[in-house]
C-alpha positions as CSV (number, residue, x, y, z in Angstrom):
1,M,-21.7,-10.1,-22.9
2,P,-20.5,-10.5,-19.3
3,A,-19.7,-7.4,-17.3
4,F,-16.0,-8.4,-17.1
5,T,-13.6,-11.3,-17.4
6,L,-11.7,-12.7,-14.4
7,Y,-8.5,-14.5,-15.4
8,G,-7.3,-16.9,-12.6
9,A,-6.4,-20.4,-11.8
10,R,-7.7,-23.4,-9.7
11,G,-5.8,-23.7,-6.5
12,S,-4.7,-20.0,-6.6
13,T,-5.4,-18.4,-3.2
14,N,-5.3,-15.0,-4.9
15,T,-7.9,-16.0,-7.4
16,D,-10.1,-17.4,-4.7
17,R,-9.9,-14.2,-2.8
18,V,-11.6,-12.5,-5.7
19,R,-14.1,-15.3,-6.2
20,L,-15.1,-15.2,-2.6
21,T,-15.7,-11.4,-2.9
22,L,-17.9,-11.9,-5.9
23,A,-19.8,-14.8,-4.1
24,E,-20.4,-12.6,-1.1
25,G,-21.7,-9.9,-3.3
26,G,-24.0,-12.3,-5.1
27,F,-22.4,-11.3,-8.4
28,T,-22.4,-13.8,-11.2
29,D,-22.3,-11.6,-14.4
30,Y,-18.7,-12.4,-15.3
31,E,-16.6,-14.8,-17.3
32,L,-14.0,-16.9,-15.5
33,V,-11.0,-17.9,-17.6
34,L,-8.7,-20.4,-15.9
35,F,-5.0,-20.9,-16.6
36,N,-2.9,-24.0,-15.8
37,L,-0.2,-22.5,-13.7
38,H,2.0,-25.6,-13.8
39,K,2.1,-25.4,-17.6
40,G,3.0,-21.7,-17.3
41,E,-0.1,-20.5,-19.2
42,Q,-0.1,-17.3,-17.0
43,K,3.2,-16.4,-18.6
44,S,1.8,-16.2,-22.1
45,D,2.4,-13.1,-24.2
46,E,-1.3,-12.3,-24.0
47,N,-1.5,-12.5,-20.2
48,M,1.8,-10.6,-19.8
49,K,0.0,-7.7,-21.5
50,R,-2.7,-7.8,-18.8
51,H,-0.4,-8.5,-15.9
52,P,3.2,-7.2,-16.3
53,W,4.5,-10.0,-13.9
54,G,2.6,-12.7,-15.7
55,K,0.5,-13.7,-12.7
56,V,-3.2,-14.1,-11.7
57,P,-5.7,-12.8,-11.0
58,V,-6.5,-10.1,-13.5
59,I,-9.9,-8.6,-14.4
60,T,-10.6,-6.9,-17.8
61,F,-13.6,-4.9,-18.9
62,P,-15.0,-4.5,-22.4
63,D,-13.9,-0.9,-22.4
64,G,-10.3,-2.0,-21.9
65,F,-10.0,-1.2,-18.2
66,T,-7.7,-3.8,-16.6
67,L,-6.7,-4.4,-13.0
68,H,-4.4,-6.9,-11.3
69,E,-3.5,-7.7,-7.6
70,S,-6.2,-9.6,-5.8
71,R,-6.8,-7.1,-2.9
72,A,-7.0,-4.2,-5.3
73,I,-9.5,-6.1,-7.4
74,C,-11.6,-7.1,-4.4
75,R,-11.8,-3.5,-3.2
76,F,-12.6,-2.1,-6.7
77,L,-15.4,-4.7,-7.3
78,A,-16.9,-4.0,-3.8
79,R,-17.0,-0.3,-4.6
80,K,-18.2,-0.6,-8.2
81,Y,-21.0,-3.0,-7.4
82,S,-21.8,-1.8,-3.9
83,F,-21.1,-5.0,-2.1
84,P,-21.7,-4.5,1.7
85,L,-18.1,-5.4,2.5
86,L,-16.6,-2.0,3.0
87,P,-17.2,0.7,5.6
88,A,-19.0,3.8,4.5
89,D,-16.8,6.6,3.2
90,S,-18.5,9.0,5.6
91,D,-17.4,6.9,8.6
92,V,-13.8,8.0,8.6
93,E,-12.9,6.1,11.8
94,A,-14.4,2.8,10.5
95,A,-12.6,3.3,7.2
96,A,-9.3,3.9,9.1
97,L,-9.8,0.7,11.1
98,F,-10.5,-1.2,7.9
99,D,-7.3,0.1,6.4
100,Q,-5.4,-0.8,9.5
101,A,-6.8,-4.3,9.5
102,Q,-6.0,-4.7,5.8
103,C,-2.3,-3.7,6.5
104,V,-2.1,-6.2,9.4
105,E,-3.4,-9.0,7.2
106,T,-0.9,-8.3,4.5
107,L,2.1,-7.6,6.6
108,Y,1.8,-10.0,9.6
109,F,-0.3,-12.9,8.2
110,A,-0.2,-13.3,4.5
111,E,3.6,-13.1,4.1
112,P,4.5,-16.0,6.4
113,A,1.3,-18.0,5.6
114,G,2.1,-17.7,1.9
115,K,5.6,-19.1,2.5
116,I,4.1,-22.2,4.2
117,G,1.7,-22.7,1.4
118,F,4.4,-22.4,-1.2
119,E,6.8,-24.8,0.6
120,K,4.2,-27.4,1.7
121,F,1.7,-27.2,-1.2
122,V,3.0,-25.6,-4.3
123,K,6.4,-27.3,-4.2
124,R,4.7,-30.7,-4.1
125,F,3.3,-30.1,-7.5
126,M,6.6,-28.8,-8.8
127,G,8.5,-31.8,-7.5
128,L,10.8,-29.7,-5.4
129,P,12.0,-30.4,-1.8
130,V,10.5,-28.5,1.1
131,D,12.8,-26.1,2.9
132,K,12.0,-27.0,6.5
133,A,13.8,-24.0,7.9
134,V,11.6,-21.7,5.9
135,V,8.5,-23.5,7.1
136,A,9.6,-23.5,10.7
137,G,10.3,-19.7,10.6
138,A,7.1,-18.9,8.9
139,L,5.1,-21.1,11.2
140,R,6.5,-19.2,14.2
141,S,5.4,-16.0,12.7
142,V,1.9,-17.3,12.0
143,E,1.6,-18.6,15.5
144,M,2.7,-15.2,16.9
145,Y,0.2,-13.5,14.7
146,F,-2.7,-15.6,15.9
147,D,-1.6,-15.1,19.5
148,V,-2.3,-11.4,19.0
149,A,-5.4,-12.0,16.9
150,E,-6.8,-14.2,19.8
151,R,-6.6,-11.2,22.1
152,L,-8.1,-8.8,19.6
153,L,-11.0,-11.1,18.6
154,Q,-12.2,-11.3,22.2
155,E,-13.3,-7.7,21.7
156,K,-14.7,-7.8,18.2
157,D,-16.5,-10.3,15.9
158,Y,-14.4,-9.6,12.8
159,M,-11.0,-8.5,11.9
160,A,-11.9,-4.9,11.1
161,G,-14.6,-4.5,13.7
162,K,-18.2,-5.6,14.3
163,D,-19.1,-6.4,10.7
164,F,-17.9,-9.0,8.2
165,S,-15.8,-7.2,5.6
166,L,-13.3,-7.7,2.8
167,V,-10.5,-8.1,5.3
168,D,-12.1,-11.3,6.6
169,I,-12.3,-12.6,3.0
170,Y,-8.6,-11.8,2.5
171,Y,-7.7,-14.4,5.2
172,I,-9.9,-17.2,4.0
173,P,-7.9,-18.7,1.1
174,L,-4.6,-18.8,2.9
175,I,-6.1,-20.3,6.1
176,Q,-7.7,-22.9,4.0
177,R,-4.3,-23.6,2.5
178,L,-2.8,-23.9,6.1
179,F,-5.6,-26.4,6.9
180,V,-4.7,-28.5,3.8
181,C,-1.0,-28.4,4.8
182,G,-2.0,-29.8,8.3
183,Y,-1.8,-26.6,10.3
184,D,-5.4,-26.3,11.4
185,D,-4.3,-26.1,15.0
186,V,-3.1,-22.6,14.5
187,V,-6.8,-21.6,14.3
188,R,-8.5,-24.4,16.3
189,N,-6.2,-24.1,19.3
190,R,-7.4,-20.5,19.9
191,K,-10.9,-20.1,21.0
192,A,-11.7,-16.6,19.7
193,V,-9.9,-17.2,16.4
194,S,-11.7,-20.5,15.9
195,A,-15.0,-18.8,16.6
196,W,-14.2,-16.0,14.1
197,W,-13.3,-18.6,11.5
198,D,-16.6,-20.5,12.0
199,R,-18.5,-17.2,11.7
200,C,-16.8,-16.6,8.4
201,M,-17.1,-20.1,7.0
202,N,-20.8,-20.5,8.0
203,R,-21.8,-17.6,5.8
204,P,-24.1,-19.1,3.1
205,A,-22.3,-17.6,0.1
206,I,-19.0,-19.0,1.3
207,Q,-20.4,-22.4,2.1
208,K,-21.9,-22.5,-1.4
209,M,-18.6,-21.7,-3.1
210,V,-16.6,-24.2,-0.9
211,A,-19.1,-26.9,-1.7
212,A,-19.0,-26.1,-5.5
213,D,-15.2,-26.2,-5.4
214,K,-15.2,-29.6,-3.6
215,E,-17.6,-31.0,-6.2
216,A,-15.5,-29.7,-9.0
217,A,-12.3,-31.1,-7.5
218,A,-14.0,-34.5,-7.0
219,A,-15.2,-34.5,-10.6
220,A,-11.7,-33.6,-11.9
221,A,-10.2,-36.5,-9.9
222,R,-12.6,-38.9,-11.5
223,T,-11.6,-38.0,-15.0
């Protein structure tokens, strides 16, 4: 029996955040159950019992413990299985800087980046028109965020300090989505941000997962 079950979906940035954490931790003892979001499978009665808002991801353990919300899941898994992605509890300053960086990602990056992803990516599959005003406003916020990040990353290698951490993982799926939507310049036009992105994406575990996902997508397209 696997250690736990991860309920998610292909193309879900929140699901990928958890999968990247597991990949970095080298953890494979879990079952991945994928829902078709476009068919509304995440809104089933069974999943609503796991996630009161009927979303993904969710993890469930054989003893009944259930947890939703991707960042909470990532942090729980890192602590439970001792992934080297969190500062030591004894280093209170490093822990505080991690918490600060996590808040920054959620408040100043994920919110506008998520709007762009929804308008330019998700709506395409839903057959809905893009709200250009929403995209323009969100893009301004993302540009402003990366202007600040450019200055900060000239003094540190990663978002929470000198070491790669969960916070860096939190960014990856939404930045990948920005790239797919044609906004790679928000990263590539900033030297320090671009170098940070390359450091993240050149990590072996991340490269392996990205390659596997590309292969799976190509196989799905052939069928």
